[in-house]
N, C-alpha and C positions, 0 to 999 in steps of 0.2 A: 324623632325616631324615623318618621316617614321620609324626611329629607335624606338621612343617611342611607336608608334602604334604596331610595331612588338614585343616590350618588353611586352606590356600589353596583347597582344594575347598569347605570350609564357607563361606568368604568369597564364593566365586563363586556358591554356592547362595543366599546372602543377597542378592546383587545381582540374581540372576534372579528371586527371590521379590519383591524390591522393584519391579522393572520390571513383572512380571506384575500385582501389586496396583495399580501406578500406572495400568496400562492400563484396569483395571476400575473405577477411581474416577471420580466425576462431574466433578471439577475438571480443569483442563488437565493434559495428560500431562507436559509439561516441569516444571511446578510440583510434581507428585506425585513425579517422579523426584528432584528437588532435595531435597524433604522426606525421602524415604526414604534418600538418600545421607547427609544430615546426621545422621539418627538412627543409622544404621550407623556413621558416622565418630565421632560423639561417644561412642557405646557402646564402640567399640574403643579410643579414646584414654583413656577412664576406666578400662577394664579393664587396659590396658597401663600406665597410671600406677600403679594399685594393685599390679600385679605388680612394677614397678620399685621401689616403696617397700618392699614386703616383701623383695625381693631385696637391697636395701642394708641391711636390718636396722634400720629405723627404729623398729619396735615392740619390739625386744629390751629396750631400757631401760625401757619402760612395763611389760612383763611382769615384768621383774626387780623393779621397784619394787612392783608389786602382790603378788608373792610375798613380798617382805620385809614389806610391810604386813600381810599375812595372818598371818605368823608373829609379829608384834608384839602381837597381841591374844590374850587368854586363850582365847576360843572358837576362834580360828584355829589355835592350837597344838594344842588338843584334837582338832579335826577333821583336822588334818594327820597325826595318828597313824594314821588309818585309810585314807588314800589316798597314792599316790606322786606326786601332782601337785606337791608343794612340795619337791622336791629342789633347794633353792636353792643355787646355786654362788656363787663369788666373782664380783665384777663383771667382772673381765677375762676370765673363762671364759664368762660369760653373753653378753657383748657380741660375742664372736667368732663366734657361731653365725649363719651367713647361709645363706639358701637361694638356689639358682640355678635360674632358669626359662629354658629355651632358646627359648621362644616370645615373650619380652617384646619384643625388638627388632622382630620381625615384626608384632606386634599394634600397636605404636606407629607403625611406618612406614605400614602399611596404613590405620590410623585417621586419621593425619595427612593422607595423600594424599586420602583420601575426604572428609575434612572441608574441606580446602582446595579440592577440586574442587567441592563443593557451594556453598561461599562464592563461588567464581569464577562458577559458573553462575547463582547468584542475582543476582550483580552484573550479569551480562550480561542477565538477564531484566528487571531493574528499571531499567536505565539506557538 
């Protein structure tokens, strides 16, 4: 719960910084706010999407294949004797490892709302 409160406070701080910087820019205030909201929204959506992809274990298969490839070469076998990076498990054990991030849903929701808000405001500005 502390992470979510910190996240919302950080998001509010980003919005305040965006509005303050929009006030001091030379172009129109409305356009500057739209630009700032779009940048914040697209950043949050990208970060939330990456967290979601990691959470679902998309890269586990890639990491497993790279570990297997490293052990298939002569140099890789020699190097793997000196580090514990290559404790390659069976495929069903390796694919089961998933990470859970509690903030993923919040980042995606706030980013999507901000992105849609900036798109709607830009539509109102240019029509």
